[in-house]
C-alpha positions, 0 to 999 in steps of 0.5 A: 917126946914121941906120943907112944913114949908119953901114953907109955908113962915113959920120959925122954932124957937129955944130957949135956951134948956140947960143951963149953968153949966156945961160949963167949963170957958166961952172962951174970944170970944163968948157970952155963954146962950140966948142973943139978937144978931143979924148978918150973917156968920161972928160973933161970936155966941151964945151957950148954956150948955157946951162948943161946937159946918151928910144923904147920899151921895145925888148928886141929891137933889130933892130941892135947899137944898139938901134934897135927900138921898141915903143909904151910906152904898152903898156908895162906944200958940203962934200960928204961925204956918199955920197951898184921888179915884174917886168921889166914895171912896173905902173903905178907900180911900186916894190919890196921896199926895207925892206919884207921882200918885194916890194911890188905890186898896189894897194900897190907902192912901198916907203916907210919900210918899208911897201908903199904906194900912192904915194911921198910926191911923188905922193900925190893933190892937185896937178898933176905928181904924176899927170897925165903921159905920153909926149906930155904926154898926162897920164894916168899917175903921175909916179912911175912907175918901171920895172925895169931888168934888171941885166947887165955893160956898158961904161962908156966906148965909141966914141971920140970927137973934138972940132973945132968939134963932135963927129963919131961913128965910123961903125963899125956898132956900139960901138967902143973898149970899155973900163971895164967894169962889172956892174949889178944890178937896179935901178928908175929913175924915169920922169920927172924929178922935176917941180915939183909932186912937188917941191913936195911935198917942199918942203912936207915940209921946211917951212923947215927945221923938218920933214923932213931925212934920217936919218943913213945912210938913202938907201942902196941896201940891197938890195945887199951884204945891205943895206950898199949900193954897194960903193966904189971904194976899198973899203968900202960907201955911208956913206948921208946924213951928218947933217953936211948938214942945213943944205945942204938949203934949196930956198926960193923965192929959192934955186929961182929961181937963173936968172932964165929958165929956173928952173921953180919957182914960189912957189905952184902955177901952169901949170909944175907938170909941168916938171922941176924945176931950180936944186937942188943936189945935196943936195936932190936926194939928199935927196928921193929918200931921203925919196920911198923911193929913192935917187940912182942911181950914175953907173953905174946910169943910163949903164946905163939910158941905154945900154941895157945891153950895147946900147951905144946912142949915144943912148938910143932907139937910134941915130936922129938927134934931129933938130930937132922935139923927139920924140926930146928936148928940145934946142938951143932947139928946143922949141917950135918951131925957133927961132934962140935960145934965150929961156927957159922956154918952151923947156923941155917937160912931162916925157915930152913926146918920147914916143920918148925912151923908153930900153930900159927906158921911161924918158924924158928921159934925155937932153935937158930936164934933165942929171941929178945922180947919186950919185957925185963926179968930179973932171972928169979921173979915169978910172973905176975898174976893176972895177966890180960895183954900185960908187960913187965916193965918194971926197971930190973938189969936184965930183960926176957929173951925167949927160944933156944939158939943153934947151939943150945942143948936139945932140952933147952927147946921146951917152950916153957923155959925162961932166959934173961940177959943185960939190954946192952949184951951182944951175943952170937946166939941172940936175935929177934923177930917183931910182932905187929897189929892185927 
C-alpha cells in the first residue's frame, strides 16, 4: 500500500486476478484459487493461477517500512537430508568459507577451500553467467552475492485476513510481532539461479556419472565452529546425505516438467538469462553446494526480504507493486499487462524488475520465481522459538519455499507468507538462489 493510504488508515485489498486453468496438479498442501481463510504468518496461504509463488540498497529508510532507496547500480522423495566482502559488496563477491581468511579482490569466492575469481556456475563461457544487471542491462556477474548484515527480526508480523483476497492492516508500521529470530551475517545471491548457470551444473553432474555433493557438505560452516545452523530440536545441521545422491537427476525430461512454463532448453538458446525452474529440492541444494554455497534457511530468506528489523511489507518497502513489472514480475503482467497467463513469455530475465531490490540489494525476492529454502515445514506447524541461526530440520513430508512467482496474485508478494511442497516436486513456478559465507 502507498504511504498516504497507510497513514490515512486505509487498507488496500486485492482479489483474485488470474484463473487457475494453467496450474499443474494442485499441491497436497495449500489451497488454490480464492477462498476465505484467516491467519498470520505460519499457515498455508492461497494462490491463484499457475502454481506459484525486489528497490535498492536502502540503509536509511524514511519510515518504518524502508521506503527510501538508492540506485543499486552504484552499490559496490525421502527428504532425510538437511538440508559471501564488507557490508557492501565488491562485484561478484564471495566470502571466507573454508578458505581460512576472507576472500576478496580478484578472487572473491571461496570454492572448495580456495579463493576463486568465480564460482563454477559463473565461469566465463556462456550466456546467463556474466551478463546480468537490474533492468536486464546485462553487465555484471549473475553470481554477485551481497552481504546481508546480521541482526534480529520477527518472523511473524502484520496479521492478515483473507476474504477473497488479502487486506493489509493500515498500521503505520509492523504489528502483531511474534517469533523473534537472530540471524548472523551471510551472503545471499543477488539473482535467482539462471538457466545458463544451471547448465554448468548439469554438465558437471554428467548424467549421474559426474558430480554429487560430498556427505556432510552444504552446512553453514561459518556458524557454531563449523557445525552449521542449530536445529529447532537440538543439534546442528547434518549437511548433505549420500542417501539422496539418486534424487539429483536434472535430465532434459525432468526439467521440462511444465510444458507451458519450463525455462530449460536442451541446448543453449534464448532463455539462458531466465531463472531456472522445474528443479526439485535436492537439485537446488546440490547446485548450491557445488557452487561453493548452501541453501538459505527459511529465517535467512525472510530476514533478507523483510529488511531485517524494518519488517517490510515487500522487499522494496510498502509501495504497491502495480502492474508495470518494475517492482515484481507477478500476476502474468510481464511483458505487458495481459489478461491471461500465456507461458514462458511471462517470465522475465532475472533482475528485470530493477526496483525490486531489498535492503541489501537482492532482486526478485518476491515475484519471478518462488525459491526453495533449507527447512522442512509441514504447512501448519508454528515457528519454533527461540531461534538463533536456526533451521527446522525435523523430517516432514514437505520443505519450505518462499516468495511469490510470476503467475501469483499480487497479494502473495507479502513477505511473511509461507509455502511448502514435497521435495520431489518440480514446478514451473519454483526456482532458487544460493547463500554463502560472509
